[in-house]
C-alpha positions in Angstrom: 8.2 -25.8 -2.2 5.3 -26.4 0.1 5.4 -24.9 3.6 4.3 -26.0 7.0 3.0 -22.8 8.7 3.3 -22.0 12.4 0.0 -20.4 13.5 2.0 -17.8 15.5 4.2 -16.9 12.5 2.6 -13.5 12.1 3.6 -12.7 15.7 7.2 -13.0 14.6 7.9 -16.6 15.4 9.4 -19.1 13.0 7.9 -21.4 10.4 9.4 -24.5 8.9 9.9 -24.9 5.1 9.3 -28.4 3.7 10.3 -29.8 0.4 7.7 -31.4 -2.0 4.2 -30.4 -2.9 2.8 -28.0 -5.5 0.6 -25.0 -5.5 0.4 -23.1 -2.2 1.3 -19.5 -2.1 3.6 -19.9 -5.1 1.9 -18.1 -8.0 -0.7 -16.5 -5.9 -0.3 -12.8 -6.5 -0.9 -9.9 -4.1 -3.0 -6.8 -4.3 -2.9 -3.6 -2.2 -5.0 -3.7 0.9 -5.3 -0.6 3.0 -9.0 -0.4 3.9 -11.8 -2.3 5.6 -15.3 -1.6 6.7 -16.3 -0.7 10.3 -19.6 -2.0 11.6 -21.2 -0.4 14.7 -23.0 -3.5 16.0 -26.3 -1.7 15.9 -27.8 -1.4 12.4 -24.8 -1.1 10.0 -24.9 -3.6 7.2 -24.0 -4.1 3.6 -27.0 -5.2 1.5 -26.5 -7.5 -1.6 -28.9 -9.2 -4.0 -30.0 -12.5 -2.5 -27.2 -15.1 -3.1 -27.1 -18.8 -2.6 -24.0 -20.4 -1.1 -24.1 -24.1 -1.9 -23.2 -27.0 0.4 -20.0 -27.4 -1.6 -18.4 -24.0 -1.2 -15.9 -21.8 0.7 -16.3 -18.6 2.6 -13.2 -16.6 3.4 -13.0 -13.3 5.3 -11.0 -11.3 7.8 -12.6 -10.0 11.0 -11.6 -7.7 13.9 -14.1 -8.0 16.7 -14.4 -4.8 18.8 -15.9 -6.2 22.1 -16.4 -10.0 21.9 -19.9 -9.7 23.3 -22.9 -11.7 22.3 -23.7 -13.5 19.0 -22.4 -11.5 16.1 -23.2 -12.2 12.4 -20.8 -12.1 9.4 -23.5 -13.0 6.8 -27.2 -13.4 7.0 -30.4 -14.0 5.1 -34.0 -14.7 5.8 -35.3 -17.4 8.1 -32.5 -19.7 9.4 -29.7 -18.5 7.1 -26.7 -17.1 9.0 -23.0 -17.4 9.7 -21.7 -15.9 12.9 -19.5 -16.2 16.0 -19.6 -16.1 19.8 -16.9 -15.7 22.4 -17.1 -18.7 24.8 -14.8 -18.3 27.8 -12.2 -16.5 25.8 -12.3 -18.9 22.8 -13.9 -18.4 19.4 -17.1 -20.4 18.6 -18.6 -20.3 15.1 -22.2 -21.1 13.9 -23.6 -21.8 10.5 -27.2 -22.5 9.6 -29.3 -22.8 6.5 -30.5 -25.9 4.6 -31.0 -28.4 6.1 -32.4 -26.0 8.8 -31.7 -27.9 11.9 -29.8 -28.6 14.0 -27.4 -25.7 13.9 -23.9 -26.7 12.8 -21.3 -25.2 15.1 -17.7 -25.6 16.2 -16.1 -24.6 19.5 -12.4 -23.8 18.7 -9.4 -23.6 21.0 -8.5 -20.3 19.3 -8.1 -17.8 22.1 -9.8 -14.5 21.3 -8.4 -11.0 21.8 -10.5 -7.9 21.1 -9.3 -5.5 18.3 -7.2 -8.2 16.7 -7.4 -9.4 13.1 -8.3 -13.1 12.4 -8.6 -14.9 9.1 -11.6 -17.2 9.0 -12.3 -19.8 6.3 -15.2 -22.3 6.2 -14.7 -25.0 3.6 -17.8 -27.1 2.9 -18.6 -30.3 0.9 -22.0 -31.8 0.4 -20.9 -35.4 0.0 -19.8 -36.2 2.5 -21.5 -33.4 4.5 -18.5 -31.7 6.1 -17.8 -28.1 7.1 -14.2 -27.5 8.1 -13.1 -24.4 10.0 -9.7 -22.6 9.5 -8.5 -19.8 11.7 -5.3 -18.0 10.7 -4.5 -20.8 8.3 -4.8 -23.5 10.9 -7.4 -26.3 10.7 -9.6 -26.1 13.8 -11.7 -29.1 13.0 -15.2 -29.8 11.6 -18.5 -28.3 12.5 -20.6 -30.8 14.5 -23.6 -31.1 12.0 -22.0 -30.9 8.6 -22.4 -28.5 5.7 -25.2 -26.0 5.0 -26.7 -24.2 2.0 -26.9 -20.5 2.8 -29.1 -17.9 1.2 -27.7 -14.5 2.2 -28.6 -10.9 1.5 -26.5 -9.0 4.0 -22.9 -8.7 5.3 -22.7 -7.9 9.0 -26.3 -8.6 9.8 -28.8 -11.5 9.9 -31.6 -10.3 7.7 -33.7 -7.9 9.8 -32.5 -9.1 13.2 -30.4 -6.1 14.3 -29.7 -7.3 17.8 -27.0 -9.6 16.5 -25.2 -7.2 14.1 -21.4 -7.5 13.8 -19.4 -5.0 15.9 -16.0 -4.3 14.5 -14.1 -4.5 11.2 -14.6 -6.9 8.3 -12.3 -7.2 5.3 -11.9 -9.3 2.1 -15.2 -11.2 2.1 -15.1 -13.9 -0.6 -17.4 -16.7 -1.7 -16.3 -19.7 -3.7 -18.5 -22.3 -5.4 -15.8 -24.9 -4.7 -14.1 -26.4 -1.6 -10.6 -24.9 -1.4 -7.8 -27.2 -0.4 -6.0 -26.7 2.9 -2.9 -25.5 0.9 -5.0 -22.8 -0.8 -6.5 -21.7 2.5 -3.0 -21.3 4.0 -1.7 -19.5 0.9 -4.4 -16.8 1.3 -3.4 -16.3 4.9 0.3 -16.3 4.1 0.0 -13.7 1.3 -1.6 -11.2 3.7 0.9 -8.7 5.2 0.9 -5.0 6.0 -0.7 -3.1 3.1 -1.1 -6.3 1.0 -3.4 -9.3 0.7 -3.9 -12.3 -1.6 -5.3 -11.6 -5.1 -8.0 -14.2 -4.9 -8.7 -14.0 -8.6 -5.3 -15.6 -9.3 -6.3 -18.8 -7.5 -6.9 -21.8 -9.8 -10.6 -21.5 -9.1 -11.3 -17.9 -8.3 -14.3 -16.7 -6.1 -17.7 -16.1 -7.5 -18.0 -13.0 -5.2 -15.3 -11.0 -3.6 -15.9 -7.8 -1.6 -12.6 -5.9 -0.9 -14.5 -3.9 1.8 -13.2 -0.4 0.9 -10.3 -0.9 -1.4 -11.4 0.5 -4.8 -14.8 1.3 -3.5 -16.7 4.6 -3.5 -19.4 5.0 -0.8 -22.1 3.7 -0.7 -21.1 0.9 -3.2 -19.0 -2.1 -2.1 -17.9 -3.6 -5.4 -18.0 -7.3 -6.2 -14.6 -7.9 -7.6 -15.3 -11.4 -8.9 -18.9 -11.0 -10.1 -21.6 -8.4 -10.5 -23.5 -8.5 -7.2 -22.3 -5.1 -5.8 -23.2 -4.3 -2.2 -24.7 -1.2 -0.7 -23.6 0.2 2.6 -26.8 0.7 4.7 -27.1 3.0 7.8 -23.5 3.9 7.2 -21.4 6.8 5.8 -18.1 7.1 4.0 -16.4 7.3 7.4 -17.2 3.6 7.9 -14.5 2.9 5.3 -11.4 2.9 7.5 -7.6 2.4 7.1 -7.2 -0.6 9.3 -6.3 -4.0 7.7 -4.7 -7.3 8.6 -1.0 -7.5 8.7 
């Protein structure tokens, strides 16, 4: 059974089951999820070995923005390689830049923003045609205005050495796929997340190439790559930055 999901379902409102379709959340297992990583917006970051995200790819993560101020980075690398967000008049706007270097690819969503609230964000990219699609809480918010980008990243929560745009808040379950997930797969990840549980991304038909649980199963200062071998290192942080606050 496939399902049509109401974006407000996690606020206790209804959703409508539909017959037909395959895949979706059926068969996607869950894992315990009780921890995330808290970034101070100053110099906190998780360093990883430089990684290339191709123009056909998917980035999935959960974020909880503490203040909604300025341009904050989820992922970053050298030169023009970054993925971040801004609060524009109370709505979320996302930016992605890499190769080709300009112009920046961005999307202004109609998703209203509230501080200290968890959001699930997925960017699905294809190279041919050059399209980058944004999903917030399992809902398709449209395409970025200038297509897909190849990203070369080496940090979570910071754009390379530019600390004035560090992320301020909580980040959880960062995953990178070398394929474009379907909309049904995106929705299934969101749907499988509840209090104390989240989707086991390694049980998707095409699992991620990197998956950072952001605290669960980690021992400071290492943030384990649960899909590959590119472990991260918490930098300018302490064990207290691993907190018990997760999406529900």
